[in-house]
N, C-alpha and C positions, 0 to 999 in steps of 0.2 A: 504493500500500499504506500503510494508516493507521498502521502501527507501524514503518516503516522507520527504522533507526538506533536503535531501542529494544532493550533487553536484558531478557530475562525469566528468572527462576529459577522453575521449577515443581517442587515436591517431589512425590515419589510419582508420577513421570511416565513410568515405563517401561511402563505398561499402563493400561487402564481410563479413568477420568475424567481423570486427570492427563495421560495421553497425548493424549486428545481435546483438552485445553486447549493443550498444547504444539503440537500440529499446527496448531490454529486460529491461535495467535499467530505461529507461523512463516509461515503462509500470508499473514499481513499484514505480513511483513517483519522481524519480531523475531528477533534472535539468541537462542538457547535454552541454558540450563544444565539438563540433565536430571538427575534423581535418583531412586533407587529400587533395589530388589533384584531379582536375577534372574541368569540365566546370562550370564557376561561376554561370550561370543561373540555371543549374541543381542542384547545391549544395544549392542555396538559396531556390529553391522549395522544396528540401528535408528538409531543416531547418524548413520552414514554415509548411510543412506537418507533421513533427514530433510534432511541437508545437500544431497544431490543433488536431492531433490524440490522444495525451496523456495528453493534458492540463498541460504541463510543459514548463519552459523556455528552449530554445535551442539557443545557440550561435555557431558561427563558427570562426575558425582562421586557416589560411593556412600556419602555421609555417613550415619551412623546418627543419626537425628534424635532418638533418645531421650537423646543425649548433647549437652548444651548447647554444649560447646566445638566439637563438629563442626557444629552449626547455624551458629555464628558463622563457622567456617572455610569453609563452602560459600558463604556470602554474600561473604566476602573473595575467595575464588577466582573467583567470578563477576565481581566488580569487576576483579580483576587480569587474568584471561584474556580477558574480553569487553569491558573498558573502562568498565563501569558496571553498575548494577542499577537499572533503571527500573520494572520490574514484578515484584512478588513474589507468587507464587500458593502459598499454604500449603494443600497438598491431601493430603499423606500421612496415612494413617489405618489403624487396625486395629480389629478387632471381636472380641467374645467375649460369649456369652449364657449367663446362669444367673440364678435368683432371687437377690435380695439376700443372703439368709442363707447361700446356698451359693456366692457369688461369690468366687473365689480372690483373696486380697489381692495376689498378684503380677500377676494379670491387670488388677486395678484400677490398680495403679501403672503398668503398661506402657501401658495405653490412655490414662491421663491424660498420661503423658510424651509420647507420640507425637501424640495427637489434640488436646491443649490446650497443654502446655508448649512444645512445638516451635513452635507458632504465636507465642507470646509471644517466644521467643528469636529467631525469625526476624524479626519486626517490630523488636525492639530493635536487632538488628544492621543492618537495612536503612535504618531511618528517617534516621539521621544523614546518609548519603550522598544520600538523596532531598531532605532539607532543604537541603543544600548546592547542589543543582541547581534547587531550587524546582520540582521535578516528580517525581511518583511515584505508582504505583498498587499498592495492596496488596489482593489479592483472597483472602479466607479461605474455603475450602470447608467450610461447616458442614453442615447437613442439615435435613430436616424435623424430625429429632430434636433440633435446636437450638431448636425452637419448641414442640414437643409431646413427649409421652412414649409409650413402649411398654413392656410388661413384659419383664423379663429382660435389659434393656440398660442397667443403672444407670450403668456407667462411661461408655459411649458417649453416652448422653443427657446426663449431667453435663458431659462434656467438650465436647459440641457446644453446649450452652447457654452454657458458658464462652466458647467461641469467639465467639458472638454478642455477649456482653457485652464481651469484649476488643476486638472490632471497633469497637464504639461508643465506648469510651474512647479508642482510638488515633485515631479519626476526629475527635473533639472536639479532641484535643490538636494535631492537624496540620491543622486546618481552614483555616488561613490560610498554609500553607506550600507550596501547590500540590500537595498529596498528597491522594488519596482513599483511603478504607479501607472496603471493603464485604465482605459475606458472601453467598455463594451457598448456598441451602438446597435441595438436590435431594431429591426423593422417590426412588422406585425408578428406578434407572438400569440399562439392560441392558449390563452389563460381563461380561467372561469369568467373573468370580467369581460374579456373580448367575446367569449361564447355568449354571454348575456346580451351584449351589444348586437351580435348577429341575430339572435332570436327576436330581439325587439325590432330590428330592421326588417326581418322577414315578415313579422306580424303587420307592421305598418305598410309594407309594400305588397302584402297579399302573395308573397312568394314562399320559398323554403330556405332553410339555413344554408344548404349547399349553393344555391343561386347567390345568396348574399355574400358568402365567403368569396366566390369568384369575383363578384363586383367590387368588394372591398379591396382585394388584392390588385385587381386591374387598375384601380385608381392610382396606385404608386409603384408596385413591384412588377418587374419583368417576370420573375419566377412566381408562378401562381401557386405558391405553397407557403404556409405559415411556418415560421420557426416554432420550436417547442421549448418549454422550460428545461427539459433534459438537454437540449442542444446548447442552450446558454450555459447550463451547469457544466457541460463537458468543456466549453471554452474557458470558463473560470478555472476549472481544475488544471488545464494546461498553463494558464497564466500564473498560477500559483506554484507550478512545478519548476524544478531545476532546468528543465528544457527551455524555459522562457526567461532565463536569468538576465539576458541582455535586451529583452524587449521592455522598453519603458517610454513613457510619454506618448503612448500611441493610442489613438481611437481605432478600435477594430470593429468593422461593420459585420453584422450577421443579419442581413436584410433582404435577401433574395434579389439583389441587384438594385434596390431602391436608389441608392446614392451613386449608381454608375451612370445615371442619366446625364 
């Protein structure tokens, strides 16, 4: 197992992409600190199931990542309860869509806080410990929207472009400290949230989910295929491995050709 004795904190990991990444890291032997919102009983069952399936330690903390002190606290809790923090995956994110002139200021603030500022605060808290060990992996989950834009997503696009920029700065600063900092830029990923969007679109259009899948992909991606949380997880495992030791400061697209246009 490539990541045995490593410890990973994955934010927004109780479902979707974050859970896919947490599972992939655990499968390679890493202990996991989960984070995210949801039903307490369901999260505890998930935690126990991951421990049993992968024979690794799994902890959970429901830190609200819009609050800087809670971001720092979950980093410290990971270090205290699991012994270190070797791999930080900044994945948590929220979305809202509206034209710029109609975009609620509170939604702008919330999206910037979770999608961008939490990435900064997480890196700020984690880097000193990684420097001390001379080993660390920071993987920021950006988006195709960190490289290109779409209408009605001003806060999300701004935040994800910011994540790519922050990734590059942190990578330059830690280049000789045994730390790599990279950004994964997914296109459409078939998560429960996207599945619900597809079902709603099909209902509104009087079509079916498969039709709406094709239409959604045709809007942006040459490859008419969704990425999966498992594929994102596999990429994260590679970036955390020794094989990726000289990959740093890089936004890596996994988007079916979206940004090849």
